[in-house]
KOLMI-322061 format. One record per residue (C-alpha): x, y, z negated; residue in three letters; residue number from 0. Coordinates in nm, 3 decimals. Layout:
N
+---------+---------+---------+------+-----+
:    east :   north :      up : type : seq :
+---------+---------+---------+------+-----+
:       X :       Y :       Z :  ala : NUM :
...
+---------+---------+---------+------+-----+
END
This chain:
104
+---------+---------+---------+------+-----+
:    east :   north :      up : type : seq :
+---------+---------+---------+------+-----+
:   3.264 :  -0.655 :   3.541 :  met :   0 :
:   2.889 :  -0.628 :   3.483 :  val :   1 :
:   2.767 :  -0.410 :   3.198 :  asn :   2 :
:   2.526 :  -0.649 :   3.027 :  his :   3 :
:   2.388 :  -0.391 :   2.795 :  ala :   4 :
:   2.290 :  -0.150 :   3.065 :  ala :   5 :
:   2.139 :  -0.442 :   3.266 :  leu :   6 :
:   1.934 :  -0.550 :   2.959 :  ala :   7 :
:   1.809 :  -0.195 :   2.916 :  glu :   8 :
:   1.713 :  -0.164 :   3.285 :  leu :   9 :
:   1.528 :  -0.497 :   3.277 :  leu :  10 :
:   1.341 :  -0.401 :   2.964 :  ala :  11 :
:   1.235 :  -0.067 :   3.112 :  ile :  12 :
:   1.134 :  -0.231 :   3.435 :  ala :  13 :
:   0.932 :  -0.484 :   3.240 :  phe :  14 :
:   0.748 :  -0.211 :   3.036 :  met :  15 :
:   0.671 :  -0.010 :   3.352 :  val :  16 :
:   0.538 :  -0.330 :   3.524 :  ala :  17 :
:   0.317 :  -0.420 :   3.226 :  val :  18 :
:   0.171 :  -0.061 :   3.200 :  leu :  19 :
:   0.118 :  -0.043 :   3.576 :  ala :  20 :
:  -0.055 :  -0.392 :   3.570 :  leu :  21 :
:  -0.276 :  -0.284 :   3.284 :  ala :  22 :
:  -0.378 :   0.037 :   3.466 :  ile :  23 :
:  -0.435 :  -0.133 :   3.804 :  val :  24 :
:  -0.580 :  -0.464 :   3.686 :  ala :  25 :
:  -0.828 :  -0.334 :   3.443 :  val :  26 :
:  -1.109 :  -0.189 :   3.643 :  pro :  27 :
:  -1.315 :   0.101 :   3.522 :  ala :  28 :
:  -1.656 :  -0.064 :   3.485 :  pro :  29 :
:  -1.985 :   0.113 :   3.443 :  lys :  30 :
:  -2.038 :   0.226 :   3.088 :  arg :  31 :
:  -2.298 :   0.057 :   2.882 :  arg :  32 :
:  -2.314 :   0.327 :   2.608 :  asp :  33 :
:  -2.453 :   0.612 :   2.818 :  gly :  34 :
:  -2.120 :   0.795 :   2.851 :  gly :  35 :
:  -2.083 :   1.110 :   3.059 :  asp :  36 :
:  -1.924 :   1.146 :   3.409 :  gly :  37 :
:  -1.574 :   1.170 :   3.269 :  arg :  38 :
:  -1.609 :   0.827 :   3.109 :  gly :  39 :
:  -1.647 :   0.967 :   2.757 :  met :  40 :
:  -1.850 :   0.770 :   2.505 :  ser :  41 :
:  -2.185 :   0.914 :   2.418 :  ala :  42 :
:  -2.131 :   0.784 :   2.065 :  asp :  43 :
:  -1.921 :   1.035 :   1.866 :  pro :  44 :
:  -1.865 :   0.763 :   1.598 :  arg :  45 :
:  -1.642 :   0.582 :   1.847 :  ala :  46 :
:  -1.380 :   0.858 :   1.798 :  trp :  47 :
:  -1.181 :   0.820 :   1.470 :  arg :  48 :
:  -0.960 :   1.126 :   1.474 :  gly :  49 :
:  -0.750 :   1.095 :   1.788 :  gly :  50 :
:  -0.823 :   0.728 :   1.831 :  phe :  51 :
:  -1.106 :   0.575 :   2.035 :  tyr :  52 :
:  -1.239 :   0.256 :   1.886 :  val :  53 :
:  -1.537 :   0.105 :   2.065 :  asn :  54 :
:  -1.549 :  -0.272 :   2.112 :  pro :  55 :
:  -1.870 :  -0.241 :   2.314 :  asp :  56 :
:  -1.691 :  -0.032 :   2.576 :  asp :  57 :
:  -1.544 :  -0.245 :   2.854 :  pro :  58 :
:  -1.283 :   0.017 :   2.952 :  ala :  59 :
:  -0.930 :  -0.026 :   2.814 :  met :  60 :
:  -0.824 :   0.325 :   2.906 :  phe :  61 :
:  -1.055 :   0.622 :   2.850 :  val :  62 :
:  -1.010 :   0.999 :   2.903 :  pro :  63 :
:  -0.884 :   1.185 :   2.602 :  lys :  64 :
:  -1.135 :   1.370 :   2.398 :  arg :  65 :
:  -0.946 :   1.698 :   2.431 :  gln :  66 :
:  -0.702 :   1.800 :   2.707 :  gly :  67 :
:  -0.609 :   1.595 :   2.993 :  ser :  68 :
:  -0.480 :   1.239 :   3.009 :  gly :  69 :
:  -0.586 :   0.901 :   2.893 :  trp :  70 :
:  -0.587 :   0.717 :   2.566 :  thr :  71 :
:  -0.636 :   0.346 :   2.473 :  leu :  72 :
:  -0.961 :   0.199 :   2.351 :  asn :  73 :
:  -0.836 :   0.032 :   2.035 :  phe :  74 :
:  -1.158 :  -0.168 :   2.016 :  gly :  75 :
:  -1.079 :  -0.351 :   2.348 :  his :  76 :
:  -0.952 :  -0.702 :   2.312 :  arg :  77 :
:  -0.642 :  -0.654 :   2.520 :  tyr :  78 :
:  -0.525 :  -0.325 :   2.376 :  thr :  79 :
:  -0.337 :  -0.472 :   2.083 :  trp :  80 :
:  -0.173 :  -0.723 :   2.311 :  arg :  81 :
:  -0.041 :  -0.432 :   2.526 :  leu :  82 :
:   0.080 :  -0.243 :   2.216 :  val :  83 :
:   0.262 :  -0.550 :   2.075 :  trp :  84 :
:   0.408 :  -0.636 :   2.418 :  leu :  85 :
:   0.540 :  -0.282 :   2.448 :  thr :  86 :
:   0.686 :  -0.284 :   2.097 :  ile :  87 :
:   0.830 :  -0.632 :   2.153 :  gly :  88 :
:   1.011 :  -0.524 :   2.465 :  ser :  89 :
:   1.155 :  -0.223 :   2.289 :  leu :  90 :
:   1.284 :  -0.440 :   2.007 :  val :  91 :
:   1.420 :  -0.688 :   2.265 :  ala :  92 :
:   1.606 :  -0.406 :   2.433 :  thr :  93 :
:   1.771 :  -0.290 :   2.113 :  val :  94 :
:   1.862 :  -0.653 :   2.016 :  val :  95 :
:   2.002 :  -0.730 :   2.355 :  leu :  96 :
:   2.193 :  -0.405 :   2.380 :  ser :  97 :
:   2.344 :  -0.455 :   2.031 :  thr :  98 :
:   2.421 :  -0.828 :   2.094 :  thr :  99 :
:   2.573 :  -0.780 :   2.440 :  leu : 100 :
:   2.779 :  -0.471 :   2.340 :  asn : 101 :
:   2.981 :  -0.687 :   2.097 :  his : 102 :
:   3.107 :  -0.920 :   2.370 :  asp : 103 :
+---------+---------+---------+------+-----+
END
């Protein structure tokens, strides 16, 4: 017998990985219009609000973190919130499917 809950969890995880990979690969790193440095950092310190980068004029969806290594999202980019809600929605769908299919 097929374990539907495990299958739903695997599908949700695969979906999230695919969306994240697509966002990383499909969104090119265009040249910066705000005079950023070689690491892709914004020249405007006002674009950083605490640990969050918010710059609607920056075409990059992913930017290097201000401190340390890694990347962060540009919360001023028009597709960032879609990615965030898609990720949250897939997590909620995983929980709902797991709970629903476990009662069968």
